[in-house]
N, C-alpha and C positions, 0 to 999 in steps of 0.2 A: 504494500500500500504506500502510495506517495504521501508526502506531508500535505499536499493540497487536498487530497481526498480525505485524509484524516481530519483536517480543519473543516471541510464541508460536513462531514459526519458529526463533528463536535458542535457545530452551529445548530444542527437539528436536535441533537441530544440536549443541549442547553437552552433550547427555546421553550418557554413556558406554555406556548400553544401546541407544542408537540410532546416532548418527554419530560421536561424539568418540572418538578412540583416542589412545594414547600417542604416535602418530606423526603425527597430523593428523586431518583429517576423512575418514571412510570414504566410498567411492563408493556403497556399498550399506549400508542399515541393518543393524545387528547383530540387530535384531528378526527378520529373515528366517532367522537360524540355526535358530530353533525354529519359525518360521512361514513356510515357503517360499511364494514368490509363484507361483501357478499360472496359466498362460495357454496359449492355443493358438498354435502357431507352425508354419506350413507344414502345417496339417492334423493336427498331433500335439499332444497335451497335454504341456506342458512345465512343469517346476518349476525355480525359481531360488532357490538357497540362498545364505545368507551363508557364505562359506568364508574364514577368515583366511589370508592368504598365497596361495600358488599354488592354483588350482582343481583339483578332482578329475576334472573332465570336460573334454574338448576341445570348443571351440565352433568351428563352421565358420569357417575362415580366421583363426583366432586360437590363441594358446597359453593362453587363458582367464585371464591374469593381470590383465585389465582390472578385475576385480571387487574387487581389494583387495590389501592392507588399505587403502591410500590411493592417491590419484592426485594428483600435484603440480598438474596443470592445474586440477583441481577446487578445490583449496585456494587457488590464486591467484585464480581467478574469484570465490570466496566472499569473500576479503579485499577484492578490488576492489569487489564489490557492497556490502559493509558500509561501505566508505569512501564510496562514492557516495551511499548512503542516508543516511549521516551528514550529507553536504552538503545533501541534500534536506531533512532535518529542521531544519537550521540556516537554510534558506531561501537557500542558495547555489546558484542555478540553474546556474552554470557547471559545478559538480561533476557534475550529472546529464547534461549535454550531452556531455561528453568521452568 
């Protein structure tokens, strides 16, 4: 990944209208609150909305709270990725291997 692409990605991640919230990074973009993601699942047309907090619908095998508002593992993975990419940009190959 080039540094330009990295900064394009970070602009989206740090945009409050997309992924940045007061509590961390959202697991689903806030964009989908007004623009639901439509797809086919098990032969049925399905829509995925951004819902802050607890979801309004049950998802098979889940209580639907995976959607947000944030997920700690996602935030930790993002922090680690930013740290590793910083090592890559500095030319520190050991950071990218670990």
